[in-house]
C-alpha positions as CSV (number, residue, x, y, z in Angstrom):
1,M,-36.9,-75.7,-143.6
2,K,-38.6,-75.6,-140.7
3,K,-42.3,-75.0,-140.9
4,K,-42.9,-72.4,-138.1
5,S,-46.4,-71.0,-137.0
6,P,-48.9,-72.9,-139.6
7,K,-51.4,-68.8,-139.7
8,L,-50.8,-66.2,-140.1
9,V,-46.8,-67.2,-141.0
10,A,-48.5,-68.3,-144.4
11,A,-50.4,-65.4,-144.6
12,L,-47.8,-63.2,-144.2
13,A,-45.1,-65.3,-146.2
14,T,-47.7,-65.7,-149.5
15,V,-47.0,-61.3,-149.0
16,L,-44.1,-61.4,-148.6
17,T,-43.2,-63.6,-151.2
18,L,-45.8,-62.0,-154.1
19,A,-44.5,-58.5,-153.1
20,N,-41.3,-59.6,-153.0
21,A,-41.2,-57.9,-149.7
22,F,-38.5,-57.5,-147.9
23,S,-37.3,-54.8,-145.0
24,L,-35.3,-55.2,-141.6
25,T,-35.1,-52.5,-139.1
26,G,-31.5,-51.6,-138.1
27,C,-29.4,-53.0,-135.1
28,G,-27.2,-51.1,-134.1
29,K,-28.1,-48.9,-130.2
30,T,-29.5,-45.5,-132.5
31,E,-30.8,-44.7,-128.6
32,N,-27.4,-44.2,-125.7
33,T,-29.5,-46.0,-123.4
34,G,-27.3,-48.9,-122.6
35,S,-29.4,-51.5,-124.4
36,Q,-29.6,-53.1,-128.1
37,A,-32.2,-50.9,-130.0
38,E,-35.4,-53.3,-130.9
39,Q,-34.6,-55.7,-133.9
40,E,-37.3,-56.2,-136.5
41,V,-37.4,-58.9,-139.3
42,S,-38.8,-58.8,-142.1
43,F,-37.8,-62.1,-144.7
44,E,-38.7,-63.7,-148.1
45,I,-40.1,-67.0,-147.4
46,S,-36.8,-68.0,-149.3
47,E,-34.5,-67.5,-146.1
48,T,-34.7,-71.2,-144.5
49,E,-32.4,-69.4,-141.1
50,Q,-35.7,-67.1,-139.9
51,E,-37.8,-68.8,-137.0
52,I,-41.1,-67.1,-136.5
53,T,-42.6,-67.8,-133.0
54,S,-46.4,-67.3,-132.2
55,A,-45.6,-64.1,-130.5
56,Q,-43.5,-62.9,-133.0
57,T,-46.4,-63.1,-135.9
58,D,-48.9,-61.7,-133.2
59,A,-46.9,-58.2,-132.9
60,S,-47.9,-56.2,-135.6
61,V,-45.2,-56.7,-138.8
62,Q,-43.4,-54.0,-141.4
63,T,-43.4,-54.6,-145.0
64,D,-42.8,-51.6,-145.9
65,V,-39.2,-50.6,-147.3
66,D,-39.5,-47.2,-147.3
67,T,-41.2,-46.8,-143.5
68,A,-38.2,-49.5,-142.3
69,Q,-35.1,-47.2,-142.1
70,T,-34.1,-47.4,-138.6
71,Q,-30.7,-47.5,-138.5
72,T,-30.9,-44.4,-140.3
73,D,-31.8,-42.9,-136.8
74,E,-29.5,-40.2,-135.7
75,Q,-27.1,-42.0,-132.4
76,S,-26.6,-40.5,-129.8
77,V,-23.6,-38.2,-128.4
78,G,-21.2,-40.9,-126.9
79,T,-18.0,-40.6,-124.4
80,G,-15.7,-38.3,-125.8
81,G,-17.9,-36.9,-128.8
82,I,-16.5,-39.5,-130.7
83,M,-20.7,-40.2,-132.5
84,R,-22.6,-38.5,-134.6
85,A,-26.2,-38.2,-136.1
86,Y,-26.5,-39.1,-139.6
87,S,-27.0,-35.7,-142.0
88,D,-29.9,-35.3,-143.7
89,K,-28.0,-36.4,-146.9
90,E,-26.9,-40.1,-145.9
91,K,-30.5,-40.4,-144.5
92,E,-31.4,-39.9,-148.0
93,R,-29.1,-41.9,-149.8
94,M,-29.5,-44.3,-147.2
95,A,-32.9,-45.3,-148.2
96,D,-32.3,-45.5,-152.0
97,L,-28.8,-47.5,-151.6
98,Q,-30.4,-50.0,-149.1
99,Q,-33.5,-50.6,-151.5
100,S,-30.7,-51.5,-154.3
101,Y,-28.7,-53.6,-151.5
102,Q,-32.0,-55.7,-151.1
103,N,-32.6,-56.0,-154.2
104,E,-29.7,-57.2,-154.8
105,T,-28.0,-54.1,-156.9
106,A,-25.5,-52.8,-154.6
107,K,-23.5,-54.8,-152.3
108,P,-20.1,-52.8,-150.5
109,E,-16.8,-54.4,-151.5
110,K,-15.6,-55.2,-147.9
111,M,-16.9,-55.5,-144.6
112,I,-17.2,-53.0,-142.4
113,Q,-15.2,-52.9,-140.2
114,E,-14.9,-53.5,-135.7
115,V,-13.4,-52.8,-132.7
116,D,-14.2,-53.3,-129.9
117,S,-14.8,-50.1,-128.3
118,A,-14.9,-46.9,-128.7
119,D,-11.1,-46.6,-127.9
120,D,-9.8,-48.3,-130.6
121,A,-11.8,-46.2,-133.2
122,T,-9.3,-44.7,-135.6
123,E,-10.2,-41.1,-136.8
124,G,-12.0,-40.5,-139.7
125,T,-11.8,-44.5,-139.9
126,L,-16.2,-46.1,-140.2
127,C,-16.1,-48.8,-137.5
128,Y,-18.6,-50.6,-135.9
129,I,-17.8,-51.0,-132.0
130,V,-18.5,-54.0,-131.2
131,S,-19.2,-53.8,-126.9
132,T,-22.0,-51.0,-127.7
133,G,-23.3,-51.5,-130.8
134,E,-22.9,-47.9,-132.5
135,Y,-20.9,-47.2,-135.4
136,Y,-17.8,-44.8,-134.9
137,L,-19.1,-42.0,-138.0
138,P,-16.2,-40.2,-139.4
139,D,-16.5,-36.1,-139.3
140,R,-18.0,-35.9,-143.0
141,E,-20.5,-36.9,-145.6
142,L,-19.8,-41.1,-145.9
143,T,-19.0,-42.7,-148.7
144,D,-21.4,-45.5,-150.6
145,E,-19.1,-47.7,-149.4
146,E,-19.3,-46.5,-145.6
147,L,-22.9,-46.5,-146.1
148,L,-23.5,-50.3,-147.8
149,E,-21.2,-51.2,-145.0
150,I,-23.3,-50.0,-142.1
151,I,-26.4,-51.2,-143.9
152,D,-24.6,-55.0,-144.6
153,C,-24.0,-55.4,-140.8
154,N,-27.6,-54.4,-139.9
155,F,-28.5,-57.6,-141.8
156,R,-26.1,-59.8,-140.6
157,I,-27.0,-58.1,-137.2
158,C,-30.3,-58.6,-137.4
159,L,-29.7,-62.4,-138.2
160,N,-27.4,-63.3,-135.3
161,T,-25.6,-65.2,-138.1
162,N,-21.6,-65.4,-136.8
163,R,-21.5,-62.0,-139.4
164,K,-22.2,-64.2,-142.6
165,T,-22.5,-62.2,-145.7
166,Q,-25.8,-62.3,-147.8
167,A,-24.4,-64.2,-150.5
168,E,-23.1,-67.2,-147.5
169,W,-27.3,-67.0,-147.1
170,D,-27.5,-67.8,-149.7
171,A,-25.6,-70.3,-149.8
172,L,-27.0,-72.1,-146.9
173,T,-30.0,-71.7,-148.0
174,R,-29.4,-73.3,-151.1
175,A,-27.5,-76.0,-149.3
176,E,-30.5,-77.1,-147.0
177,R,-32.9,-76.8,-149.7
178,A,-30.9,-79.3,-152.2
179,E,-30.9,-81.6,-149.4
180,L,-34.4,-82.2,-148.8
181,E,-34.8,-82.7,-152.0
182,A,-32.3,-85.1,-152.2
183,K,-33.6,-86.7,-149.3
184,V,-37.2,-86.5,-152.0
185,K,-35.5,-88.4,-154.5
186,A,-34.1,-90.9,-152.7
187,A,-37.5,-91.7,-151.6
188,G,-38.6,-91.6,-154.8
189,G,-41.2,-88.6,-154.0
190,I,-42.8,-86.1,-156.9
191,S,-41.3,-83.0,-158.2
192,E,-42.9,-79.3,-157.3
193,E,-44.3,-79.0,-159.8
194,K,-46.7,-82.1,-158.9
195,A,-47.4,-80.8,-156.3
196,V,-47.6,-77.4,-157.3
197,E,-50.0,-79.1,-159.8
198,I,-51.3,-80.9,-157.1
199,A,-52.2,-77.7,-154.7
200,Q,-53.7,-76.5,-157.6
201,K,-56.6,-79.3,-157.3
202,A,-57.1,-78.8,-154.0
203,M,-57.8,-75.8,-153.8
204,E,-60.3,-75.0,-157.0
205,T,-62.1,-77.8,-154.8
206,D,-62.3,-75.8,-151.4
207,L,-63.0,-72.5,-153.5
208,G,-64.5,-73.2,-156.1
209,E,-64.5,-70.2,-158.4
210,K,-62.9,-67.7,-155.8
211,A,-59.6,-69.8,-156.2
212,K,-58.6,-68.0,-159.8
213,E,-58.5,-64.3,-158.2
214,L,-54.9,-66.0,-156.3
215,K,-51.5,-66.9,-158.5
216,L,-49.0,-68.8,-156.8
217,G,-46.3,-67.6,-155.2
218,I,-42.9,-68.2,-156.5
219,D,-40.0,-66.8,-154.7
220,E,-38.1,-64.3,-156.9
221,K,-34.6,-64.5,-155.9
222,F,-34.7,-69.1,-155.6
223,G,-37.5,-69.4,-158.7
224,W,-38.9,-71.9,-156.2
225,S,-42.9,-72.1,-156.4
226,S,-43.0,-73.7,-152.4
227,D,-41.7,-73.6,-149.5
228,L,-40.1,-77.1,-149.4
229,C,-39.7,-78.6,-146.0
230,V,-40.7,-80.7,-142.5
231,A,-44.1,-81.3,-141.7
232,D,-43.1,-81.2,-138.1
233,W,-45.7,-78.3,-136.5
234,S,-49.1,-78.4,-133.9
235,E,-51.6,-79.3,-136.4
236,I,-50.3,-82.0,-138.7
237,K,-51.2,-85.4,-137.6
238,D,-49.4,-87.4,-135.5
239,K,-48.7,-90.2,-138.7
240,D,-47.6,-87.7,-140.3
241,K,-45.1,-85.7,-137.9
242,G,-42.1,-85.6,-139.3
243,A,-43.0,-85.6,-143.5
244,L,-41.1,-84.3,-146.1
245,A,-43.5,-82.0,-147.8
246,Y,-44.3,-79.0,-149.7
247,S,-46.0,-76.1,-149.0
248,V,-47.6,-74.0,-151.4
249,G,-48.8,-70.5,-151.2
250,F,-51.4,-68.6,-153.2
251,G,-52.2,-65.4,-153.0
252,N,-53.8,-61.7,-154.3
253,M,-52.7,-59.1,-152.3
254,I,-51.3,-57.2,-154.8
255,E,-53.7,-57.9,-157.2
256,D,-55.7,-54.3,-157.7
257,E,-54.0,-53.0,-154.2
258,T,-56.3,-55.4,-153.0
259,E,-57.2,-53.7,-148.8
260,I,-56.4,-55.5,-146.6
261,E,-59.2,-57.2,-145.1
262,D,-59.3,-57.9,-148.1
263,W,-55.7,-60.6,-148.4
264,L,-57.0,-64.0,-149.0
265,D,-54.2,-66.9,-149.0
266,Y,-55.0,-70.5,-149.6
267,V,-52.1,-73.5,-148.4
268,C,-51.4,-76.5,-149.6
269,V,-48.9,-78.9,-147.8
270,V,-48.8,-82.0,-150.9
271,N,-46.7,-85.1,-148.4
272,A,-43.3,-85.4,-150.7
273,V,-43.3,-88.5,-151.2
274,D,-46.8,-90.3,-152.3
275,G,-49.0,-86.2,-152.9
276,S,-51.5,-87.4,-150.6
277,I,-53.1,-83.7,-148.6
278,L,-51.3,-83.1,-145.2
279,E,-53.4,-79.7,-144.2
280,A,-54.8,-76.7,-146.6
281,Y,-56.5,-73.8,-145.4
282,M,-58.0,-70.1,-146.0
283,I,-56.8,-67.6,-144.2
284,Q,-58.6,-63.7,-145.5
285,G,-57.5,-60.4,-143.6
286,L,-53.8,-60.9,-141.2
287,G,-55.3,-64.3,-140.2
288,D,-59.2,-63.7,-138.5
289,N,-61.0,-66.0,-140.2
290,T,-58.5,-69.2,-141.3
291,V,-60.9,-72.2,-143.2
292,Y,-59.2,-75.3,-143.1
293,Y,-60.9,-77.9,-145.2
294,E,-60.3,-81.9,-145.1
295,H,-58.8,-83.9,-147.5
């Protein structure tokens, strides 16, 4: 996984990992404005294809699943009156089903039907209109399957992955991780467990007693304790750029409902081949206070 913006991203990634947060907005057009609705996606740290730019990390990041249900916003009435708003019951069910979809306890049996234009929609059949980014909702209460198809479609559009399913995306994540692990092994590198041990000792040295408050960030889906990546971001010294590395994160933000200003993250980037420390820093709050440590 390629490392992104190193400061606030690290804090947010640890937040998402420790809290197992995963939220996304709907990507179908929700207003009859002729342009697609603004998109915002927050992923677990394991999603290897996400690209978070510095501009995005400076913006407000929404991690509250309860308020991220914009795909249930009312659709405007389209040409010929084929569009309708979601009913209140559908919105409530959509919110519950989205939570189940995110937790991987519910998924649609098939992908939503797609049509090129509204004229191609079949009366009584849910479909996604590609040309306008809208959904044709039948004039009846949507079934759970249909709501899940909408949720799944929103997810795939937001990821911009040519309609990849969640299972396909996960397979890609595992494949890319496996490729990096094979490179580490071929180079005679260290294990993830050893990298975590190195990072733990570095944190205890850098933070002292404060280190006891932080917990290791673990990807709950894949079970990984680090982001195995290529160290190529700007803060990495030129001599270390391109090195395979384990980015290990620790955080306290889920302890006793810790206030945002008291969030504390520690990130240690360990060379996956020789075990040296490429970068180590502490972030408090949402990045206003960042301290780098020399090793």
